[in-house]
Every structure is written in structure tokens, then in C-alpha cells.
C-alpha positions in Angstrom: 0.0 0.0 0.0 1.5 3.4 -1.0 2.4 5.7 1.9 0.3 8.8 2.5 1.7 12.0 1.1 3.3 14.3 3.7 2.9 18.0 4.1 4.7 20.4 6.4 2.7 23.6 7.1 4.1 26.5 9.1 2.2 29.4 10.6 3.0 32.5 12.7 0.5 32.2 15.5 -2.2 29.6 16.3 -5.1 29.2 13.9 -8.4 30.2 15.4 -12.0 30.0 14.4 -12.9 33.6 15.3 -9.9 35.7 16.4 -7.4 37.4 14.1 -8.2 37.7 10.4 -5.2 35.7 9.0 -5.5 33.1 11.7 -9.2 32.5 10.9 -8.3 32.2 7.2 -5.5 29.7 8.0 -7.8 27.7 10.3 -10.2 27.2 7.4 -7.4 26.2 5.0 -6.1 23.7 7.5 -9.6 22.2 8.0 -9.6 21.5 4.2 -6.1 20.0 4.2 -6.9 17.7 7.1 -9.9 16.3 5.2 -7.5 15.0 2.6 -5.4 11.8 2.9 -2.2 13.5 4.1 0.1 13.1 7.0 0.6 16.6 8.3 3.2 18.3 10.4 2.2 21.8 11.6 5.1 24.0 12.8 3.8 27.0 14.9 5.9 30.2 15.6 4.7 31.7 18.8 5.2 35.1 20.3 6.6 35.1 23.8 3.8 35.2 26.3 1.4 33.1 28.3 -1.6 33.9 26.0 0.0 32.4 22.9 1.2 29.3 24.8 -2.2 28.7 26.3 -3.8 29.1 22.8 -1.3 26.6 21.4 -2.0 24.0 24.1 -5.7 24.2 23.5 -5.2 24.0 19.7 -2.9 20.9 20.0 -5.4 19.1 22.3 -8.2 19.7 19.9 -6.5 18.9 16.6 -3.6 16.5 17.0 -4.1 12.8 16.0 -2.1 10.1 14.2 -2.1 12.0 10.9 -1.7 15.5 12.3 1.4 16.4 14.4 1.8 19.9 15.8 4.7 21.4 17.6 5.6 25.0 18.5 8.4 27.2 19.6 8.3 30.6 21.3 10.5 32.5 19.0 9.7 36.1 19.8 11.1 38.6 17.2 12.6 36.6 14.4 13.6 39.4 12.0 16.5 41.7 12.6 15.9 44.8 10.6 18.9 46.6 9.3 19.6 49.7 7.3 21.0 47.6 4.4 19.1 44.4 4.7 16.7 42.4 6.9 18.0 39.1 8.4 16.2 36.3 10.1 17.4 34.6 13.3 16.1 31.1 13.4 18.1 29.9 16.4 15.0 29.7 18.6 13.2 27.8 15.9 15.9 25.1 15.6 13.7 22.3 17.0 11.0 23.1 14.4 13.5 23.1 11.6 15.0 19.8 12.8 11.6 18.1 13.0 10.6 19.5 9.6 13.7 18.0 8.1 13.1 14.6 9.7 9.5 14.6 8.4 10.6 14.2 4.8 7.7 16.1 3.4 6.5 16.0 -0.2 5.2 19.6 0.1 6.0 22.5 2.4 3.3 25.3 2.8 4.4 28.6 4.4 1.5 30.8 5.5 2.9 34.3 4.9 6.4 35.5 4.5 8.0 34.6 7.8 7.0 30.9 7.7 8.0 31.0 4.0 11.4 32.3 5.0 11.8 29.5 7.6 10.7 27.1 4.9 14.0 27.7 3.0 15.6 25.6 5.8 13.3 22.6 5.3 13.8 20.4 2.2 10.7 19.4 0.2 10.3 18.7 -3.5 7.5 21.2 -3.8 6.9 24.5 -1.9 3.8 26.7 -1.7 3.4 30.0 0.0 0.2 31.9 0.8 0.5 35.6 1.5 -1.6 38.0 3.4 -0.9 41.8 3.2 2.6 42.4 1.8 4.9 43.7 4.6 6.7 46.2 2.3 3.4 47.8 1.5 2.1 48.0 5.0 5.4 49.3 6.3 5.6 52.0 3.7 2.0 53.2 4.2 2.3 53.2 8.0 5.3 55.5 7.6 3.4 57.7 5.2 0.5 58.1 7.6 2.8 58.7 10.5 4.3 61.5 8.5 0.8 62.9 7.8 0.0 62.8 11.5 3.4 64.3 12.6 4.9 66.2 9.6 8.0 67.1 11.6 9.1 63.4 11.8 10.6 63.2 8.3 13.5 61.1 9.5 11.1 58.5 11.0 9.5 58.2 7.6 12.9 57.6 6.0 13.4 54.6 8.4 10.0 53.2 7.3 11.0 53.7 3.6 14.2 51.8 4.1 12.5 49.0 6.0 9.9 48.7 3.2 12.7 48.6 0.6 14.5 45.8 2.5 11.3 43.8 2.8 10.9 43.9 -0.9 14.3 42.3 -1.2 13.2 39.6 1.3 10.1 38.8 -0.7 12.0 38.7 -4.0 14.6 36.3 -2.6 12.5 34.0 -0.5 9.6 33.5 -3.0 11.9 32.7 -5.8 12.5 29.3 -4.2 8.7 28.5 -4.2 6.9 26.6 -6.9 3.7 28.5 -6.3 2.6 31.7 -4.4 -1.0 32.4 -3.7 -1.8 36.0 -2.9 -4.9 37.0 -0.9 -5.3 40.3 -2.7 -5.5 40.8 -6.4 -3.4 44.0 -6.1 -0.5 41.9 -4.8 -0.1 40.3 -8.2 1.2 43.6 -9.7 3.5 44.2 -6.6 5.1 40.8 -7.0 5.4 41.3 -10.8 7.4 44.4 -10.0 9.8 42.4 -8.0 10.4 40.0 -10.9 8.4 37.2 -9.6 6.2 35.2 -11.9 5.0 32.2 -9.9 2.0 33.8 -8.2 -1.7 34.0 -8.6 -4.6 35.7 -6.7 -7.2 33.4 -5.2 -10.1 34.4 -2.9 -9.6 33.1 0.6 -12.2 31.4 2.9 -14.0 33.6 5.3 -16.6 31.9 7.5 -20.0 33.3 8.5 -18.7 33.9 12.0 -22.1 35.3 13.2 -25.5 34.2 11.8 -27.2 37.0 9.9 -30.3 38.6 11.4 -33.5 39.5 9.5 -33.5 43.0 8.1 -35.2 45.5 10.3 -36.5 49.1 10.0 -33.7 51.6 9.7 -33.6 54.6 12.1 -34.9 58.0 11.2 -31.5 59.5 11.5 -29.0 58.4 8.9 -26.8 55.8 10.8 -23.7 54.1 9.6 -21.1 51.8 11.1 -17.3 51.8 10.9 -15.9 48.6 12.4 -12.5 46.9 12.6 -9.5 46.7 14.9 -9.1 50.5 14.8 -5.3 50.4 14.8 -4.3 48.5 11.7 -3.4 50.1 8.4 -6.9 49.8 6.9 -8.5 51.5 9.9 -5.7 54.1 10.0 -6.4 54.9 6.3 -10.1 55.0 6.7 -10.2 57.2 9.8 -8.0 59.8 8.0 -10.3 59.7 5.0 -13.4 60.1 7.1 -12.1 63.1 9.0 -10.5 64.9 6.1 -12.7 64.1 3.2 -16.1 62.8 4.3 -17.1 64.7 7.5 -17.3 68.2 5.9 -19.6 67.1 3.1 -21.8 65.2 5.6 -22.2 68.3 7.7 -23.3 70.3 4.6 -25.8 67.5 3.7 -27.4 66.7 7.0 -26.2 69.4 9.3 -24.6 69.1 12.8 -26.1 66.1 14.7 -28.0 65.1 11.6 -26.3 61.7 11.2 -24.4 59.1 13.2 -21.2 57.1 12.5 -20.8 54.3 15.0 -17.2 53.4 15.7 -17.0 49.7 16.7 -14.0 47.7 17.6 -11.7 46.6 20.4 -9.0 48.9 21.8 -8.6 52.6 22.1 -9.0 55.1 19.3 -5.7 56.5 18.0 -4.9 59.7 19.9 -4.8 61.8 16.7 -8.3 60.6 15.8 -9.7 61.0 19.3 -8.4 64.6 19.3 -9.9 65.2 15.8 -13.4 64.1 16.8 -13.7 65.8 20.2 -15.9 68.5 18.6 -17.7 66.0 16.3 -20.5 64.3 18.3 -21.7 62.6 15.1 -18.9 60.0 15.7 -20.2 57.7 18.4 -17.7 55.3 20.0 -19.5 52.0 20.8 -16.4 49.8 21.5 -16.6 46.1 21.2 -20.1 45.1 20.0 -21.4 41.8 21.3 -24.2 41.5 18.8 -22.6 42.9 15.6 -25.2 41.4 13.2 -28.1 43.2 14.9 -26.2 46.4 15.2 -25.3 46.3 11.5 -28.9 45.5 10.5 -29.9 48.7 12.3 -27.6 50.8 10.2 -28.1 52.1 6.6 -24.6 50.8 5.5 -21.2 49.8 6.6 -18.5 52.3 5.8 -15.1 51.2 4.6 -13.3 54.4 3.3 -9.9 52.7 3.0 -8.0 54.6 0.4 -4.7 52.8 0.8 -4.4 50.3 -2.1 -3.3 47.3 0.1 -5.0 44.0 1.0 -8.4 42.3 0.6 -10.4 43.4 3.7 -12.1 40.8 5.9 -14.4 43.5 7.4 -15.9 43.9 3.9 -16.5 40.1 3.6 -18.1 40.1 7.1 -20.5 42.9 6.1 -21.3 41.2 2.7 -22.0 37.9 4.5 -24.5 39.8 6.7 -26.3 41.2 3.6 -25.2 44.7 4.7 -24.6 47.4 2.1 -20.9 48.3 1.9 -19.9 51.8 1.0 -16.1 51.8 0.3 -13.3 53.7 -1.3 -12.7 52.3 -4.8 -9.2 51.3 -3.9 -10.6 48.3 -2.0 -11.6 46.8 -5.4 -8.0 46.6 -6.3 -7.6 43.8 -3.8 -11.1 42.3 -4.3 -12.1 42.4 -8.0 -15.6 41.1 -7.1 -16.5 44.5 -5.6 -18.3 46.5 -8.3 -19.9 49.9 -7.8 -23.7 49.8 -7.9 -23.7 46.0 -8.3 -22.2 44.3 -5.2 -21.3 47.4 -3.2 -21.0 51.2 -3.5 -17.6 52.6 -4.4 -16.3 56.2 -4.4 -13.1 58.1 -4.9 -13.7 61.6 -3.4 -15.4 62.6 -0.2 -18.2 64.1 -2.2 -18.8 60.8 -4.1 -18.6 58.9 -0.8 -21.3 61.1 0.8 -23.5 60.8 -2.3 -23.5 57.0 -1.9 -24.4 57.4 1.8 -27.3 59.7 0.8 -28.6 57.2 -1.7 -28.4 54.4 0.9 -30.8 56.5 3.0 -33.1 57.8 0.3 -33.3 54.6 -1.9 -33.7 51.6 0.4 -34.7 49.3 -2.5 -31.5 50.1 -4.2 -29.6 49.5 -1.0 -31.3 46.2 -0.4 -30.6 45.0 -4.0 -26.9 45.8 -3.9 -26.5 44.3 -0.4 -28.1 41.0 -1.5 -25.9 40.9 -4.6 -22.9 41.5 -2.4 -24.0 38.5 -0.2 -24.1 36.3 -3.3 -20.6 37.3 -4.3 -19.4 36.4 -0.8 -21.1 33.0 -1.1 -19.7 32.3 -4.6 -16.1 33.3 -4.0 -15.3 33.6 -0.2 -17.4 31.0 1.6 -15.1 28.3 3.1 -16.5 25.5 0.9 -15.8 27.5 -2.3 -12.5 29.2 -1.5 -11.0 26.2 0.3 -11.7 23.9 -2.6 -9.5 25.9 -4.9 -6.6 25.9 -2.3 -7.0 22.2 -1.8 -6.9 21.5 -5.5 -3.6 23.3 -5.7 -2.2 21.5 -2.7 -3.1 18.1 -4.1 -1.6 19.0 -7.4 1.7 20.0 -5.9 1.8 17.1 -3.4 1.1 14.6 -6.1 3.7 16.2 -8.4 6.4 15.6 -5.8 8.7 12.7 -6.8 7.8 9.5 -4.9 10.3 7.9 -2.6 
């Protein structure tokens, strides 16, 4: 009887059903891989801290069996960033590398760039990398927004620029050793092309319906919208800037002071610059972590995603689409998710005036809003539901594993 094919997968952090966007995505990918006839070794890179260790122990207890081995190492900071180049210190991941070499895998899968970098130390006939947001893009734009918030810190921006440039070098070198690279955002294809890489392709990722949708309800008399997310990531940083500088003024002209509400939902504190900017703007209502997000979304006219930074494929949009909520977003989000089409599956805008016009139509034309929201939900089901998106990933995994030369 032929032996089962072997796969080594490596992740930064512990896959989770609900917490952490990339970890939720990886959890769904791994569920699909486990359903195949593979022997799997899962290498987990942990941050130093009790929370990560406890999450790992719970994960191992729930998932390990005779065909799924999982080990972890608390590695802390792996990358040493320098002015000329970034280097990786894998000394604290030595036991993971040793076990990975012993496993004699047919296929290595690195979920994002750090695991892919570690994967250069683990021999396998075929290698596959899945990438979330590209580090060199997020680093550059964080530096740019930092400069916008504190214009006098030009030298700090220069450090971000150098770090981003060096991350480009890392991606170009590491990914050149991989047979296939799957990017989670369509816009990443052009970025990797620019680095001279040709072995990549965009594929929608699995995003589960984390919360059951609720029936649609009557909207409030006052125009009410929701902004939700982690409030500190690049997407939120971009969106908060856009709302304050481009959207708020036209909204005041349209509905007047106190004539609308923008609910700010999410864990953690607001960035100080934003909290200061909205002190005299009571239309922004901080609601913090929302226990019943579906019901709260159903009571709003739309979800706002004014992310103008051309990076990534936003999970908050997929969450809203899965809830049949109208999404009003900056058109740059469609660079990452080509299924987003203005007036068909969502509402897209470039300027603050266009954005406000979409918000006005969401209030004035509820039949249009309902139709677009339902079309958006169909797009979610067709491309991003776990059963659809995972199937494509598993097909690629099977093809590479089978293509590996037999013993």
C-alpha cells in the first residue's frame, strides 16, 4: 500500500475559528487540508507570552491525531531589521526546523512571508506560499500616515521607507524558491510582478460566516452608519483619515450638525490623533466592542469602509457582505477584491463628495440599498465562503503534493 503524502505547514500564530483575520483564514485552509489523505506536520511560531502558549496547548489538544502532528516554539522577534538588509534569526526555531527535516515532506506550505522564510531551511520537492498583506506595502504606508500625523518626523518616515525597501528584497529572494505563491489580494499580483516574480496568482480566501445574519429591520430615522475593525491596523488608519479629512465636511453640509451618526465599533482605544480630531464632532459615536454585531449592522443604513490605501483584501468587507449589509467603500478596495463593483455588489467612491453621495442614496433609496446588499452577499457565497475558497486551495495543494517525486 503506497504511503500517504506528507505536508509540512508553518504558521506565525495559532489558527483560530474567530480571532485574528489571517488566523481565521488559515484555520479554514487547514480544515480543508486535514480532510485529505495527508500526514501533516504543523510548525507554529509563537510570540513570547502566556496567552500564545495557552492558545497553542488548547489547539494541540483539539486537533492532534495520528495523521496531524503539531509542535511550536516561542521565537519572539525573528527578523533583525537593518539599514542595508533584513535578516532572520532562526536559532530559537531550531527544533521546528529539525523536526521538519526529519519529516521528509512532499510539500511545504508557508502561510505568509516569515513561515516561507523559515521554509527555506526545510527540504521538500515542492513548496507553496500563501501571502496576506505584503509587509513592504504595509510598512511604507504606516510610515506615510505617520508623516501625515506628525509632519516634523521626516527622519522617521525615512526609516520606514528603508525598512519597506528591504522587505521587498526579502520577498523577491524567498519567494523565488517557491513553486507557487497564492496572494490573498488581487493588487498583490502587480506588486510581485514588479519584484520580478512570476510564480504567483490571486485566489479568494475562505472567510466563514462567523455570526448568523439577522432578519432585516426598520432603519432609524437619523442616517446611521457603522465603521468597524481593529481601529489600529493600516486599513483603519487609512479609513479614519479619509473620514475626518474628506467625508465629514460634506456630511455636515448635507445633513447638518447632529444630523447623522457614524458608529465606531472595535476593540481597543482610538488612535490619539483621531480621538483629538473628533472631540468636537459628536456625530462620531464610539461604541467599542459590539457583542451583537449582526443586529447592530442590521440597524444601520450601511457599513463604511473608506480605506483609500491600495493594500489588501479586507475581511471586514466580507463580514458585512456575509450579513447582507450594504458596503460603501473607497474604490481602492476593489484593487484587492475584484468582485467589488460599484452599484452592483457594493457602492464605491473616490472623493469625499462621491462617498457622501453613496451614503445619501443608501438612506433615500432603500430598495437600491437592499438589492446591492443582496448581490454582495451572493458574491461572498460564490467566492469567499469556506466551501468554495478552500476547494481551490486544496486543488492546488493536491496537485503540488502529487507532483512531488515518490520515494
